[in-house]
C-alpha positions as a printed Julia matrix, in Angstrom:
379×3 Matrix{Float64}:
  21.43  -26.21    4.8
  19.95  -28.05    1.87
  16.92  -26.2    -0.44
  14.59  -28.22   -1.09
  14.15  -28.83   -4.98
  10.82  -27.08   -5.32
   9.06  -24.77   -3.95
   4.84  -23.06   -3.9
   4.22  -20.28   -4.96
   1.07  -18.37   -5.58
  -0.3   -17.41   -9.05
  -3.12  -15.39  -10.62
  -4.28  -15.76  -14.25
  -7.12  -13.92  -16.42
  -7.9   -16.61  -19.03
  -9.13  -15.83  -22.3
 -12.32  -17.65  -21.58
 -13.01  -14.24  -19.31
 -12.39  -16.15  -15.85
  -9.67  -15.14  -13.26
  -8.14  -18.36  -11.47
  -6.1   -17.84   -8.48
  -4.0   -21.5    -7.63
  -0.81  -22.58   -6.48
   2.27  -23.4    -8.4
   5.06  -25.57   -7.9
   8.13  -24.04   -8.97
  11.83  -24.52   -9.54
  14.39  -24.03   -6.9
  16.45  -21.06   -8.15
  20.08  -20.54   -7.75
  21.45  -17.8    -6.54
  23.21  -14.94   -9.18
  26.13  -13.72   -7.24
  24.6   -10.63   -6.28
  21.42  -12.41   -5.06
  19.9   -13.65   -2.02
  17.43  -16.49   -1.27
  14.97  -15.55    1.52
  12.7   -18.28    3.29
   9.51  -15.93    3.1
   7.77  -16.16    6.5
   5.52  -13.51    6.5
   3.79  -11.42    3.57
   1.07   -9.25    4.01
  -2.27   -8.81    1.74
  -2.24   -4.81    1.11
  -4.89   -2.96   -0.89
  -1.47   -2.54   -3.9
  -1.86   -6.62   -3.77
  -4.9    -6.68   -5.15
  -4.96   -5.86   -8.38
  -2.46   -8.43   -9.32
  -4.5   -11.06   -7.69
  -8.35  -10.09   -8.31
  -8.21   -7.23  -11.13
 -11.2    -5.84  -12.07
 -12.73   -9.77  -11.68
 -16.12  -10.25   -9.78
 -15.0   -11.07   -6.82
 -18.19  -11.6    -4.93
 -18.94  -14.17   -7.08
 -16.03  -16.12   -6.81
 -16.05  -20.2    -6.05
 -13.35  -21.95   -4.59
 -12.46  -25.82   -5.19
  -9.88  -28.54   -3.71
  -8.08  -28.27   -0.62
  -4.05  -27.85    0.65
  -1.92  -27.56   -2.49
  -4.76  -28.16   -4.94
  -6.98  -25.42   -3.7
  -8.58  -22.98   -6.86
 -10.49  -19.51   -6.37
 -12.2   -18.39   -9.58
 -14.35  -15.5   -10.35
 -15.58  -14.11  -14.08
 -14.19  -11.18  -15.92
 -16.83   -8.6   -17.22
 -15.69   -8.22  -20.9
 -14.84   -4.37  -19.8
 -12.92   -6.11  -17.13
 -11.34   -8.37  -19.76
 -10.86   -4.66  -21.86
  -8.4    -3.33  -18.9
  -6.8    -6.79  -18.29
  -6.21   -7.54  -21.54
  -2.0    -6.96  -21.48
  -2.29  -10.25  -19.07
  -4.14  -12.62  -20.77
  -3.09  -16.42  -20.27
  -0.12  -15.18  -18.07
   0.15  -16.65  -14.6
   1.53  -13.67  -12.28
   3.77  -14.62   -9.09
   1.46  -12.15   -6.58
   2.92  -10.28   -3.13
   5.01   -6.85   -3.06
   6.37   -7.32   -0.19
   7.24  -10.46    2.91
  10.26  -10.68    5.06
  11.96  -14.25    5.96
  15.57  -15.89    6.81
  18.19  -16.02    4.26
  19.11  -19.87    3.24
  21.06  -18.99    0.17
  23.99  -16.85   -1.16
  25.39  -15.82   -4.14
  29.65  -15.35   -3.97
  29.92  -11.4    -3.62
  30.76  -10.79   -0.27
  27.43   -8.73    0.97
  25.12  -11.12   -0.3
  27.55  -14.02    1.64
  27.09  -11.11    4.39
  23.77  -11.6     5.2
  23.52  -15.59    5.26
  20.99  -16.68    7.77
  19.38  -13.38    8.64
  16.27  -12.0     8.6
  15.62   -9.67    6.29
  12.78   -7.96    4.69
  12.31   -7.64    0.68
  10.14   -6.24   -1.92
   9.66   -6.62   -5.41
   7.07   -9.09   -6.22
   5.97  -12.65   -6.05
   6.16  -12.68   -2.07
   3.17  -15.41   -1.96
   6.03  -18.04   -1.95
   7.93  -20.18    0.16
  11.18  -18.46   -1.65
  12.36  -15.99   -3.03
  15.31  -14.98   -5.12
  16.55  -11.08   -4.85
  19.25   -8.73   -5.32
  20.99   -8.41   -1.76
  20.68   -5.0    -2.58
  17.52   -4.95   -2.08
  16.74   -6.47    1.43
  16.37   -4.57    4.42
  18.49   -6.0     7.19
  16.12   -6.12   10.53
  17.86   -5.66   13.66
  18.5    -7.66   16.67
  15.19   -8.73   18.19
  12.77   -8.23   15.13
  11.17  -11.26   13.69
   9.84  -11.58   10.43
   6.28  -10.65   11.22
   7.48   -7.35   12.81
   9.28   -6.65    9.42
   6.75   -8.16    6.49
   5.02   -4.3     6.22
   8.23   -2.64    5.87
   8.23   -0.8     2.88
   5.11   -0.39    1.23
   2.74    1.37    4.0
   6.34    3.05    5.5
   7.88    4.39    2.65
   4.47    5.14    1.38
   3.98    7.38    4.18
   7.49    8.69    4.78
   7.08    9.82    0.76
   4.02   11.51    1.15
   6.27   14.08    3.58
   8.98   13.67    0.7
   6.49   14.7    -1.42
   5.13   17.63    0.44
   8.77   19.05    0.76
  10.12   18.58   -2.29
   7.19   20.76   -4.31
   7.11   23.17   -1.03
   3.71   22.45    0.94
   3.66   22.35    4.52
   0.96   20.5     5.52
  -0.61   17.63    3.74
  -4.8    16.22    3.39
  -4.82   12.95    3.82
  -7.97   10.69    2.97
  -8.95    7.06    4.13
  -6.68    8.03    7.42
  -7.57    5.23    9.87
  -6.19    2.61    8.04
  -2.57    0.99    9.09
  -0.67    3.72    6.66
  -2.96    6.32    7.78
  -2.27    5.73   11.48
   1.5     5.55   10.97
   1.02    8.56    8.39
  -0.24   10.69   12.05
   2.98    9.22   14.33
   5.67   10.0    11.03
   4.04   13.39   10.99
   3.32   13.9    14.83
   6.69   13.05   15.27
   8.2    15.49   12.55
   6.28   18.38   13.59
   3.88   18.47    9.97
   0.34   19.18   10.54
  -2.28   16.45    8.94
  -5.55   16.78    8.12
  -7.69   12.88    8.2
 -10.28   12.64    6.39
 -12.5     9.26    7.82
 -15.69    8.05    7.41
 -17.06    6.63   10.59
 -17.4     8.38   14.71
 -15.52    5.6    15.78
 -12.36    6.42   13.05
 -12.54    9.71   14.51
 -12.11    8.49   17.89
  -9.39    5.74   16.93
  -6.77    8.96   15.41
  -8.46   11.63   18.49
  -6.29    8.87   21.12
  -3.76    8.74   19.12
  -2.91   12.43   19.28
  -4.41   13.31   16.05
  -4.89   17.2    15.75
  -6.99   17.65   12.24
  -9.99   14.93   11.42
 -12.82   15.49    9.51
 -15.75   12.43    9.04
 -17.34   12.63    5.5
 -20.2    11.22    6.79
 -21.31   14.4     8.88
 -23.31   17.27    7.28
 -20.48   19.94    8.64
 -17.99   17.92    6.59
 -17.28   20.72    3.99
 -17.17   23.15    6.58
 -14.52   21.2     9.07
 -12.84   20.67    6.29
 -12.33   23.96    5.18
 -11.31   25.13    9.03
  -8.55   22.87    9.1
  -7.61   23.44    5.52
  -7.72   27.11    6.85
  -5.77   26.71    9.73
  -3.03   24.36    8.67
  -2.86   25.89    5.09
  -2.4    22.42    3.79
  -2.45   21.93    0.0
  -1.53   18.66   -0.79
  -3.86   15.31   -0.25
  -3.23   12.06   -0.88
  -6.22   10.57   -1.74
  -6.49    6.87   -1.49
 -10.17    6.29   -2.61
  -9.33    7.47   -6.54
 -13.39    7.54   -7.58
 -16.12   10.1    -6.77
 -16.08   13.3    -6.25
 -13.54   13.48   -2.62
 -10.54   15.39   -4.21
 -12.99   17.91   -6.01
 -14.38   18.39   -2.41
 -10.67   18.9    -0.75
  -9.68   21.16   -4.02
 -13.46   22.97   -3.24
 -12.13   23.43    0.23
  -8.28   24.09   -0.2
 -10.31   27.3    -2.46
 -12.43   28.03    0.05
 -10.08   28.36    2.89
  -7.44   30.44    0.39
 -10.4    33.04   -0.15
 -10.62   33.76    3.5
  -7.05   35.58    3.07
  -7.93   39.54    2.72
  -7.68   40.67   -1.38
  -7.06   36.98   -2.29
  -9.9    37.05   -4.64
  -8.6    36.48   -7.98
 -11.34   35.5   -11.35
  -8.87   32.72  -11.54
  -8.99   31.61   -7.92
  -6.12   31.78   -5.46
  -2.26   31.82   -7.03
  -0.73   29.15   -4.66
  -1.36   25.55   -6.52
  -3.53   22.89   -4.79
  -2.55   19.57   -5.59
  -4.43   16.43   -5.03
  -2.77   12.89   -5.67
  -4.27    9.82   -5.95
  -2.25    6.66   -5.07
  -5.71    4.41   -4.62
  -8.24    3.01   -6.03
 -11.17    1.87   -2.81
 -13.47    3.28   -5.26
 -13.35    2.29   -8.64
 -16.01    4.66  -10.33
 -15.03    7.56  -11.97
 -13.19   10.1   -11.06
 -15.52   13.85  -11.03
 -14.29   16.81  -11.07
 -16.23   19.77   -9.9
 -13.54   22.47  -11.35
 -14.88   25.62   -8.87
 -11.41   26.35   -7.54
  -9.57   27.8    -9.93
  -6.77   27.62  -12.03
  -4.12   26.45  -10.13
  -4.6    23.04   -9.37
  -3.71   19.47   -9.97
  -4.92   16.2    -9.88
  -2.72   13.38  -10.7
  -1.48    9.67   -9.54
   1.08    8.97   -7.84
   3.04    5.6    -7.42
   5.73    4.71   -4.5
   8.47    3.13   -7.08
   7.89    6.05   -9.35
   8.74    8.3    -6.67
  11.26    6.91   -4.94
  13.1     6.43   -8.29
  13.01    9.91   -8.76
  13.69   10.76   -5.82
  17.23    8.79   -6.21
  19.01    5.7    -4.26
  20.51    8.32   -1.65
  16.53    9.51   -0.56
  15.67    5.62   -0.56
  18.66    4.68    2.07
  18.09    6.91    3.81
  14.52    6.24    4.29
  14.58    2.76    4.62
  17.21    3.36    7.64
  14.7     4.86    9.75
  11.64    2.53    8.49
  14.93   -0.52   10.1
  15.54    1.98   13.52
  11.71    2.57   14.17
  10.28   -0.77   12.95
   8.53   -1.6    16.54
   7.48    1.93   17.16
   6.68    4.76   14.28
   6.15    1.51   11.88
   4.56   -1.18   13.76
   2.06   -2.73   11.81
  -1.16   -5.04   13.19
  -2.08   -7.99   11.99
  -6.04   -9.28   12.78
  -5.33  -13.1    11.23
  -2.38  -14.7     9.74
  -3.69  -17.45    6.92
  -1.62  -20.14    4.95
  -1.01  -19.8     1.04
  -4.29  -22.53   -0.01
  -6.31  -20.48    2.74
  -5.71  -17.07    1.04
  -7.6   -19.04   -1.63
 -10.93  -19.83    0.93
 -13.54  -17.56   -0.57
 -15.0   -17.0     2.42
 -11.38  -15.81    3.6
 -11.03  -13.39    0.18
 -14.1   -11.5     1.41
 -13.11  -10.44    4.3
  -9.05   -9.24    3.15
 -10.78   -7.68   -0.14
 -13.72   -5.94    2.12
 -10.21   -3.75    2.89
 -11.81   -3.03    5.83
 -10.23   -0.25    8.37
  -8.1    -2.33   11.16
  -8.04   -5.46    9.51
  -5.39   -6.73    7.97
  -3.91  -10.0     7.34
  -0.29  -11.92    6.92
   0.32  -14.83    5.17
   2.77  -17.32    6.19
   3.7   -19.6     2.98
   5.14  -22.28    4.97
   2.31  -22.67    7.32
   0.07  -25.86    7.05
   2.9   -26.84    3.93
């Protein structure tokens, strides 16, 4: 098929005047290099991890929209502190979108890219909120027969994150996991994986309906952080499972510290385990999200064998190596409609993604609400 000379791409820019602007740019269609493919992007999710480039530290509650269709523009003010945090990207138009899926419509001269022509593939690498994307063919995940771009749009961020939580657990010698914001799409996926792999998972949620959601999925350990008995329930679950590893999506506040406190309290139940320096088993909390932008608070009431650090999927995959990455991707492809199925509440166009009312919905990161962009919609 002949490709258009240009295509549309959603961009995010922070100006030196303290304003965030999201708008749609017209880009020249690239010519694929020998090892590349060009994918017509037909589905790309809005993940919490995309919000950092989209909105950064802008005050989105004061966002305003103007224009329609290709001329739609969303603007929002950025505070002085926000400008300091984003000083490295000022006046740069950044493409948005970590992952997506679509049809291979052009390929470079190498054999493997040519073999993907006409196939539906999932891809990652940024810039997916656009109509077309050129990527190295080896980065693409060919979908199985009968799987659509919508099925494969979320094949990387959530599935690989969940799988790599377990890889981290095994690599570091832990045997069970604590996970926060556990009713999310990622959390539900992690539950299915842990049940299939026989790994104990402690789910931390905030509401009664989220407890029911996970219990109905077969989750054994679900604790509600809004309950007065939260710390007692968490400590009991950690004592039963022996969990010494946690992944925290909130980032800010004292939840990570509370998890370490519960781990220490559970360890202290072992007869003869008391030491002035706390339990000897290392307790680790990884912050992998920023649902709460407030400072991370640590109470230091859990001995000396503990750690709190950041965790990022690309960094872990780079450390784990290509063989591990390929094994995990093959599992995702095989279980795309079961273990790694994603469900979307809304499908929107590029211009609709700039509507302040719609932005308010997907920026709220509400449990069970996931938006999908179709860059080919309403063009």
